[in-house]
C-alpha positions in Angstrom: -121.8 13.8 10.1 -120.9 13.2 6.6 -117.1 12.6 7.0 -117.7 10.2 9.4 -119.8 8.0 7.0 -116.6 8.5 4.8 -114.1 7.9 7.5 -115.9 4.7 9.1 -114.7 2.1 6.1 -111.4 3.4 6.5 -111.1 3.2 10.4 -112.3 -0.3 10.3 -109.7 -1.6 7.8 -106.9 0.2 9.8 -108.5 -1.7 13.0 -108.4 -5.0 11.5 -104.4 -3.8 10.0 -103.5 -3.0 13.4 -104.9 -6.2 15.1 -102.7 -8.3 12.3 -99.5 -5.9 12.7 -100.0 -6.4 16.6 -100.7 -10.0 16.3 -100.4 -11.9 13.5 -102.5 -11.9 10.1 -103.8 -15.3 11.2 -105.2 -13.8 14.3 -107.0 -11.1 12.3 -108.2 -13.7 10.1 -109.7 -15.9 12.7 -111.3 -12.8 14.6 -113.1 -12.0 11.3 -114.3 -15.6 10.7 -115.2 -15.8 14.2 -117.1 -12.6 14.4 -118.9 -13.5 11.3 -119.9 -17.1 12.3 -121.2 -15.6 15.6 -122.8 -12.7 14.1 -124.7 -15.1 11.3 -125.6 -17.5 14.3 -126.9 -14.3 16.4 -128.6 -13.3 13.5 -130.8 -16.6 12.7 -131.4 -17.1 16.1 -132.8 -13.7 16.9 -134.2 -12.9 13.5 -137.1 -15.0 12.9 -138.7 -14.8 16.5 -138.3 -10.8 16.2 -139.7 -10.5 12.9 -142.4 -12.6 13.9 -142.9 -10.4 17.2 -142.7 -7.2 15.0 -145.4 -8.5 12.9 -147.6 -9.3 15.7 -147.2 -6.1 17.3 -147.8 -4.4 13.7 -151.2 -6.1 13.5 -152.2 -5.4 17.3 -151.1 -2.1 16.6 -148.9 -1.4 19.9 -145.2 -1.9 20.0 -143.7 -2.3 23.4 -140.3 -1.2 24.3 -138.8 -4.3 25.5 -139.6 -6.0 22.2 -137.2 -3.1 20.5 -134.7 -2.8 23.3 -134.1 -6.6 23.8 -135.1 -8.6 20.4 -134.2 -5.8 17.7 -130.9 -5.3 19.8 -129.9 -9.0 19.4 -130.5 -8.6 15.6 -128.8 -5.5 15.3 -125.6 -7.0 17.1 -125.6 -9.8 14.7 -125.5 -7.7 11.7 -123.0 -5.6 13.5 -120.8 -8.9 14.0 -121.3 -9.9 10.0 -119.6 -6.3 9.3 -115.6 -6.8 9.1 -114.0 -4.9 11.7 -113.1 -4.3 15.3 -115.0 -1.0 15.7 -118.4 -2.7 14.5 -117.7 -5.9 16.9 -117.2 -2.9 20.0 -120.4 -1.6 19.2 -122.3 -5.0 18.8 -121.1 -5.6 22.3 -122.4 -2.5 23.7 -125.6 -3.3 22.0 -125.6 -7.2 23.6 -125.3 -5.8 27.2 -128.3 -4.3 28.7 -127.0 -1.9 30.7 -124.5 -0.7 28.2 -127.3 -0.6 25.7 -129.6 1.5 27.9 -126.7 3.9 28.7 -125.8 4.3 24.8 -129.5 4.8 24.2 -129.6 7.9 26.4 -126.5 9.3 25.4 -127.9 8.8 21.7 -131.1 10.5 22.8 -129.4 13.5 24.6 -127.1 14.0 21.6 -129.9 14.1 19.2 -131.9 16.4 21.7 -128.8 18.8 21.8 -128.2 19.0 18.3 -132.2 19.8 17.8 -131.9 22.4 20.5 -129.0 24.1 19.1 -130.6 24.2 15.6 -133.5 25.4 17.0 -131.5 27.9 18.6 -129.8 29.1 15.4 -133.3 29.5 13.8 -134.5 32.0 16.7 -134.7 35.4 15.9 -133.5 38.1 18.2 -136.5 37.8 20.4 -136.3 34.4 21.0 -138.7 33.7 18.7 -138.6 30.8 16.0 -138.6 32.5 12.6 -138.0 29.1 10.6 -140.9 27.2 8.8 -140.9 24.6 11.8 -141.7 27.1 14.3 -140.3 24.9 17.1 -142.8 22.1 17.0 -141.4 18.9 17.6 -144.8 16.8 16.4 -146.9 17.4 13.7 -150.3 18.4 16.0 -152.0 20.3 13.2 -152.0 23.5 11.4 -151.4 26.9 13.1 -153.1 30.0 11.3 -151.8 33.2 12.0 -154.2 36.3 12.0 -155.9 39.2 13.7 -159.4 39.1 15.6 -161.8 41.3 17.1 -163.8 40.1 19.9 -167.6 41.0 18.9 -169.9 41.5 22.1 -173.9 40.5 21.3 -175.2 43.9 21.8 -172.7 45.9 19.7 -172.8 43.2 16.6 -175.4 45.1 14.6 -173.2 48.4 14.5 -170.1 46.3 14.1 -171.4 44.4 11.0 -172.0 47.6 9.1 -168.8 49.2 9.9 -166.3 46.3 8.8 -166.7 43.7 6.1 -168.3 40.1 6.5 -165.9 37.2 7.8 -168.0 34.6 6.5 -170.1 34.4 3.3 -173.9 33.5 4.2 -175.8 32.1 1.0 -179.0 33.5 2.6 -177.7 37.1 2.4 -177.8 39.1 -1.1 -175.1 41.9 -1.7 
């Protein structure tokens, strides 16, 4: 993944050089100017409304999926259009078109789920039990304490207390 972050600017530069070589330098410059102006316009159009809706949703404590999928998508597309290069422009088009955006989101979620599954499989021991610190939990649902316990029946409680150490400290008992 780190190599992709290193290669991305070079791929963007290469795409612009190829556009200039196949057409003309003027076409490449006009493409950059047009995409930048379109990105700024889209960002300004969607930006204020999106930020107001996000603040309102934050105050109410509920973010709707429609808000994130629609208005924030326009905001992201505007930012992608402002980035010089053909790859970011293609991604902006994918983000702007709703069916492609949904397909792209599903592919990203499936890709991250597959990556998480393979990561969890690497941490699993020979019995299939996770030995890593995460222990297979996806959410932070609380603390799991491991230990041994012995069920105590009410009629055998007096004999059990004499043979084992007390589990809890009782301030009324001395000794």
